[in-house]
C-alpha positions as CSV (number, residue, x, y, z in Angstrom):
1,M,0.0,0.0,0.0
2,R,1.4,3.4,-1.0
3,R,1.2,6.2,1.5
4,S,0.3,9.7,0.4
5,R,2.9,12.5,0.4
6,F,1.2,14.3,3.3
7,T,1.2,11.1,5.4
8,R,4.9,10.6,4.7
9,V,5.8,14.1,5.7
10,C,3.8,13.9,8.9
11,F,5.3,10.5,9.7
12,D,8.8,11.8,9.1
13,R,8.3,14.8,11.3
14,H,7.1,12.7,14.2
15,M,9.6,10.0,13.9
16,A,12.6,12.2,13.2
17,D,15.1,12.1,16.1
18,D,17.0,15.3,15.3
19,R,15.1,17.8,17.5
20,E,18.3,19.0,19.1
21,H,19.6,20.0,15.7
22,V,16.7,22.4,15.0
23,S,17.9,26.0,15.1
24,P,15.7,28.6,16.8
25,I,13.8,31.0,14.5
26,P,15.6,34.3,14.7
27,A,13.5,37.1,16.0
28,G,13.1,40.4,14.3
29,P,14.3,43.7,15.8
30,I,13.3,44.3,19.4
31,L,12.6,47.8,20.8
32,V,13.2,48.5,24.5
33,I,11.6,51.8,25.7
34,W,13.4,53.1,28.8
35,L,13.1,56.9,29.2
36,A,14.1,56.9,32.9
37,P,16.5,54.1,33.5
38,D,17.2,53.0,37.1
39,G,20.2,51.3,38.7
40,E,19.2,47.9,37.3
41,A,19.0,49.1,33.7
42,E,22.1,47.3,32.3
43,A,21.2,44.0,34.0
44,R,17.7,44.0,32.7
45,L,18.9,44.8,29.2
46,V,21.4,41.9,29.4
47,L,18.6,39.7,30.4
48,L,16.5,40.8,27.4
49,R,19.6,40.2,25.2
50,A,19.8,36.6,26.4
51,L,16.1,36.1,25.9
52,Y,16.2,37.3,22.3
53,H,19.6,35.8,21.4
54,G,20.7,37.0,17.9
55,A,18.0,39.6,17.6
56,R,18.8,43.3,16.9
57,I,18.0,45.3,20.1
58,V,17.2,49.0,19.9
59,V,16.9,51.1,23.0
60,L,14.8,54.3,23.1
61,T,16.0,56.5,25.9
62,R,16.9,60.1,26.8
63,P,20.2,61.7,25.5
64,E,21.8,61.7,29.0
65,A,21.3,57.9,29.3
66,R,22.7,57.0,25.8
67,S,26.1,56.1,27.0
68,R,24.8,53.5,29.5
69,F,23.4,51.3,26.8
70,A,26.0,51.8,24.1
71,G,27.9,48.6,24.7
72,I,24.8,46.4,25.3
73,A,22.3,47.4,22.7
74,D,22.9,47.2,18.9
75,E,21.5,50.7,18.5
76,V,20.5,53.5,20.9
77,W,17.9,56.1,19.9
78,S,18.1,59.2,22.1
79,E,14.9,60.8,21.0
80,G,13.2,60.1,24.3
81,N,12.6,63.9,24.9
82,V,9.7,64.3,22.6
83,R,8.7,67.9,22.4
84,G,5.8,68.8,20.3
85,P,3.4,66.8,18.1
86,S,5.6,66.8,15.0
87,R,8.5,65.2,16.8
88,F,6.2,62.7,18.4
89,L,4.7,61.7,15.0
90,A,8.2,61.5,13.5
91,L,9.3,59.1,16.3
92,M,6.1,57.0,15.8
93,R,6.8,56.9,12.0
94,R,10.4,55.8,12.7
95,I,9.2,53.0,15.0
96,S,6.6,51.9,12.5
97,W,9.1,51.8,9.6
98,M,11.6,49.7,11.7
99,S,8.9,46.9,11.9
100,F,9.8,45.7,15.4
101,T,8.5,42.3,16.3
102,H,8.4,43.0,20.1
103,V,8.4,46.2,22.1
104,H,9.3,46.1,25.8
105,D,8.1,49.2,27.6
106,L,10.2,49.3,30.7
107,D,9.2,52.9,31.5
108,G,5.5,52.6,32.0
109,S,4.7,56.3,31.7
110,F,1.6,57.7,30.1
111,L,3.6,58.7,27.0
112,T,4.9,55.2,26.4
113,R,1.5,53.6,27.0
114,F,0.0,56.0,24.4
115,M,2.8,55.1,21.9
116,R,1.3,51.6,21.8
117,L,-1.8,53.0,20.0
118,C,0.2,55.1,17.5
119,V,2.5,52.4,16.0
120,W,1.3,50.5,13.0
121,P,1.7,47.7,12.2
122,R,1.3,46.8,15.9
123,P,4.1,44.7,17.3
124,K,3.7,42.5,20.4
125,W,3.9,45.0,23.3
126,H,5.1,44.0,26.7
127,S,4.6,46.5,29.5
128,H,7.0,46.0,32.4
129,G,6.9,49.5,33.9
130,S,5.1,50.9,36.9
C-alpha cells in the first residue's frame, strides 16, 4: 500500500530524532523603551539580550542615558525627549518603519503607553513599567 505524500511528511516529522539540531527561528528587531533608566538598567537589558539571542535590540531613551546602553544594545535612539506633536509623529513613524516584532516598555509612563496606540503595524507589546 502506497502512502500519500502528506502522510509521509507527517510521519517523518514525528519519527525524526533530530530535534536537538533544529535551530531557533531568529526574532526580528526588538525595541526597548526606557526613558528613565534606574540602577538595574544594564542588568535587565542583558537579560533581554539573552532572551532574544541573535536579535537586533534598539533602546529608546533620553540623551543623558545614551552612554549607559551603548555597549549592550545594537542601536540606541536618544529621541526620548519628545517635544511637540511633529517630533512625536516623526518618532512613531520611525518606530513603524523599523517593523519591530516585540516592544518592551520598561518605563510605563503615560507617553509610552500612548505610543502603543500610535505604532502601525502593531508589534507584540510588553509593559513592564510601573
